[in-house]
Each structure stands twice: as C-alpha cells, then as structure tokens.
VEXVEXBA-602982 format. One record per residue (C-alpha): residue number from 1; residue in one letter; x, y, z. Coordinates in steps of 0.001 Angstrom, whole numbers, plus 500000, padded with zeros to 6 digits. Layout:
(pt NUM a (X Y Z));
...
This chain:
(pt 1 m (941923 937160 541789));
(pt 2 r (940452 935612 544756));
(pt 3 d (942076 933127 546921));
(pt 4 a (939946 930485 545456));
(pt 5 a (941826 930626 541951));
(pt 6 r (945376 930242 543736));
(pt 7 g (946765 926676 542563));
(pt 8 r (943755 925679 540516));
(pt 9 v (943721 924655 536873));
(pt 10 v (941820 926340 533879));
(pt 11 y (940700 923344 531530));
(pt 12 i (939961 924137 528006));
(pt 13 v (937605 921461 526121));
(pt 14 d (937372 922193 522420));
(pt 15 d (938010 919997 519572));
(pt 16 e (939985 922749 517674));
(pt 17 m (943469 922835 518374));
(pt 18 s (943883 926442 517214));
(pt 19 v (941169 927403 520083));
(pt 20 r (943104 925318 522581));
(pt 21 h (946510 927096 521649));
(pt 22 s (945240 930498 521585));
(pt 23 l (943129 930403 524721));
(pt 24 g (945912 928559 526640));
(pt 25 a (948486 930954 525489));
(pt 26 l (946441 933821 526440));
(pt 27 l (945478 932533 530030));
(pt 28 s (949151 931581 530363));
(pt 29 a (950215 934931 529820));
(pt 30 h (948028 936057 532755));
(pt 31 g (949500 933521 535009));
(pt 32 f (946899 930889 534934));
(pt 33 e (947617 927211 534931));
(pt 34 t (945748 925640 531899));
(pt 35 e (945305 921851 530732));
(pt 36 a (943657 921464 527402));
(pt 37 f (941767 918499 526133));
(pt 38 p (940256 917823 522349));
(pt 39 s (937113 915956 523534));
(pt 40 a (934718 915772 526413));
(pt 41 e (935599 912261 526805));
(pt 42 s (939279 912796 527437));
(pt 43 f (938275 915724 529918));
(pt 44 l (936404 913337 532049));
(pt 45 e (939302 910651 532045));
(pt 46 a (941843 913038 533146));
(pt 47 a (940479 916063 534837));
(pt 48 d (940868 916668 538410));
(pt 49 a (937664 918070 539967));
(pt 50 d (939486 919343 542977));
(pt 51 k (941999 921305 541159));
(pt 52 g (939752 922813 538514));
(pt 53 l (938969 926571 538723));
(pt 54 c (936702 926314 535734));
(pt 55 a (936330 924751 532612));
(pt 56 f (935727 926436 529194));
(pt 57 i (933854 924135 527039));
(pt 58 d (932953 923946 523427));
(pt 59 l (929155 923630 522751));
(pt 60 r (929675 921371 519732));
(pt 61 m (932338 918708 519593));
(pt 62 p (932104 915271 517963));
(pt 63 g (931242 912480 520548));
(pt 64 l (929782 914237 523826));
(pt 65 s (928609 917826 523019));
(pt 66 g (929375 920687 525430));
(pt 67 m (925747 920303 526664));
(pt 68 d (926265 916668 527392));
(pt 69 l (929529 917158 529334));
(pt 70 q (927865 919797 531416));
(pt 71 k (925194 917480 532193));
(pt 72 t (927435 914466 533078));
(pt 73 m (929540 916536 535339));
(pt 74 a (926422 917710 537153));
(pt 75 e (925259 913972 537377));
(pt 76 h (928605 912811 538600));
(pt 77 g (928866 916109 541236));
(pt 78 i (932007 917366 539269));
(pt 79 g (931768 920903 540569));
(pt 80 i (934056 922763 538340));
(pt 81 p (932474 925905 537267));
(pt 82 v (931494 925823 533472));
(pt 83 v (932016 928508 530723));
(pt 84 i (930394 927698 527659));
(pt 85 l (932142 928629 524199));
(pt 86 t (929941 929055 521475));
(pt 87 g (929798 929768 517541));
(pt 88 h (927682 932031 515987));
(pt 89 g (924022 931075 516142));
(pt 90 d (924465 929093 519251));
(pt 91 v (922835 931405 521770));
(pt 92 p (919578 929454 522397));
(pt 93 l (921588 926418 523420));
(pt 94 a (924012 928742 525612));
(pt 95 v (920908 929866 527434));
(pt 96 e (919929 926644 528232));
(pt 97 a (923365 925982 529480));
(pt 98 m (923253 928868 531776));
(pt 99 k (919861 927557 532953));
(pt 100 n (921772 924261 533832));
(pt 101 g (924282 926290 535894));
(pt 102 a (926945 927478 533556));
(pt 103 v (928755 930795 534821));
(pt 104 d (928788 932078 531499));
(pt 105 f (928909 931844 527853));
(pt 106 i (931172 933624 525337));
(pt 107 e (930807 933635 521659));
(pt 108 k (934104 932632 519728));
(pt 109 p (936622 934130 519636));
(pt 110 g (935738 936205 522942));
(pt 111 s (937739 939185 523968));
(pt 112 e (940437 939143 526578));
(pt 113 e (938205 940953 528812));
(pt 114 q (935217 938266 528524));
(pt 115 l (937352 935634 529230));
(pt 116 l (939088 936897 532170));
(pt 117 g (935763 937990 533472));
(pt 118 a (934344 934548 533107));
(pt 119 i (937153 933142 535106));
(pt 120 r (936448 936066 537808));
(pt 121 a (932853 934971 537942));
(pt 122 a (934197 931290 538405));
(pt 123 s (936308 932211 541055));
(pt 124 d (933567 933954 542965));
(pt 125 q (931456 930765 542489));
(pt 126 l (934088 928668 544207));
(pt 127 a (934512 931211 547038));
(pt 128 n (930729 931514 547684));
(pt 129 r (929592 927870 547178));
(pt 130 p (926895 926781 547287));
(pt 131 s (925381 929787 545139));
(pt 132 s (926480 933292 544123));
(pt 133 k (923003 933949 542864));
(pt 134 l (921258 937164 544013));
(pt 135 p (918821 937017 546786));
(pt 136 p (915039 936651 545138));
(pt 137 h (914006 939884 546807));
(pt 138 i (916907 941868 545302));
(pt 139 v (915972 940352 541826));
(pt 140 s (912281 941389 542488));
(pt 141 e (913277 944883 543310));
(pt 142 r (915009 945322 540333));
(pt 143 l (912580 943640 538085));
(pt 144 a (909876 946094 539436));
(pt 145 r (911900 948980 537859));
(pt 146 l (911117 947801 534406));
(pt 147 t (908471 949263 532231));
(pt 148 g (905857 946485 530685));
(pt 149 r (907693 946775 527297));
(pt 150 e (910903 946030 528959));
(pt 151 r (909845 943141 530722));
(pt 152 e (908363 941879 527301));
(pt 153 v (911891 942242 525906));
(pt 154 l (913590 940558 528567));
(pt 155 d (911285 937633 528569));
(pt 156 h (912305 937333 524939));
(pt 157 l (915985 937977 525590));
(pt 158 v (916224 934923 528094));
(pt 159 l (914617 932693 525495));
(pt 160 g (917794 933328 523453));
(pt 161 m (915999 935343 520890));
(pt 162 t (918069 937669 518725));
(pt 163 n (917021 941551 518427));
(pt 164 k (915713 940918 515050));
(pt 165 h (913338 938174 516291));
(pt 166 i (912318 940167 519160));
(pt 167 a (911649 943218 516881));
(pt 168 v (909369 940842 514533));
(pt 169 e (907842 939198 517696));
(pt 170 l (906848 942800 519273));
(pt 171 g (906322 944507 516250));
(pt 172 i (909009 947245 517053));
(pt 173 s (912312 948354 515398));
(pt 174 q (915644 946603 516100));
(pt 175 r (916944 949783 517157));
(pt 176 t (913983 950170 519771));
(pt 177 v (914977 946797 520883));
(pt 178 e (918573 947671 521299));
(pt 179 i (917628 950794 523495));
(pt 180 h (915393 948655 525609));
(pt 181 r (918359 946018 526184));
(pt 182 a (920270 948941 527305));
(pt 183 r (917908 950260 529624));
(pt 184 i (917216 946570 530925));
(pt 185 r (920917 946112 531658));
(pt 186 e (921049 949621 533481));
(pt 187 k (918134 948896 535576));
(pt 188 l (918909 945204 536474));
(pt 189 e (922511 946176 537038));
(pt 190 a (923625 943388 534577));
(pt 191 r (926930 943487 532699));
(pt 192 g (925190 941530 529678));
(pt 193 l (922948 938808 528833));
(pt 194 a (924473 936171 530859));
(pt 195 d (923858 938005 533929));
(pt 196 l (920088 938541 533095));
(pt 197 i (919757 934956 532492));
(pt 198 r (921441 934238 536058));
(pt 199 m (918856 936623 537679));
(pt 200 m (916033 935006 535887));
(pt 201 r (916939 931409 536746));
C-alpha cells in the first residue's frame, strides 16, 4: 500500500449494521483503521476529511442517499475518495456516481479482492492528486483498437445497461455481448466496468 494510506481511516457509511460490522472486520483484519456511520448525516458531522483514505458509501440509505452524500462532499470540498456500495440492479446509478468522480463501485457483498482493490485505487488517487485519470491520447489510442461493434457495446456499457439489454438493443445474443465485453476489457487494458467508465468520463 502506498504511503498515502498510512495513518488514514477507511470510512464505512451504511444503514445496515451487518454491512458495517462485516466490512469493518474484514478491513481491520488487513490492518486498516475504520470508522463506521449509520447515515450520511452522521458521517458529515463527524468525519475528518484530512484523515480519510476513502469512504465506502451505500447508494440507498434513508435521509441523504449515497448520491446525495457524494454531491454534498464535492460541494464542500471534502476530498475523501468515494467507493459506492450498491445492491443488485443499481448499476445505472453507480455509473452516474462514477461519472461524478467515485473511485469505484462494488455490488454487495463484494469480494475481498474487490474491496482491497478499491482501497488501493483510493490510495493511488490520493497519491496522484489532482487526478489519476489516463491522458486523453492514451485513451484515444486504446479506443482505436476497438471494432465498430465493440465500440457500440462499450457505449451501451457505460450507460449502465446489462448484457441482456445490450443484446436486445443491438440484436445479438447475450453470449456475443459477453465475448465483446471480454475483448473490450483486453483492448482497453481495463480491469472491469469501473475502469471503462473512468476512461470514458
């Protein structure tokens, strides 16, 4: 882990106690200091922006939602990298959160690899302020590797559409969409959908 992570806190903002406990226990086992909050409002009252390594924020909460919290943080200059936690079916909203600057989004419960990978990305973002975004010419070079059909699939992916919806929209099978997705990831050197969204921002 980069030096940027040392002495910093991973915040967990989720109204579900089980999520706060399980995520906190996992991250503590990996040596991270964590602080958990049951609401966006309680996080805003108590979080220390200078100490934050990242904030895992649930997309859907009573009161201020995860999206509302992300926007409030941006408006008030709270520069803690945001990782969105989503339930099934919230991918379009998660895509919007990525476009608004979230480091990553993870569908619950998320694997250990995904969670630790998001923290690494947050650490990189802190170490490489103001932005760790790829230079436009590199993104253009990678996009030029795609076929016309792959570019069509990519355009639908970054809108948050599922494989099934893309298949219907383009008149191809879901299996074909999956093959295109794998080739897109390979050609764009992306780990997954979150990376693709970052490139297209």
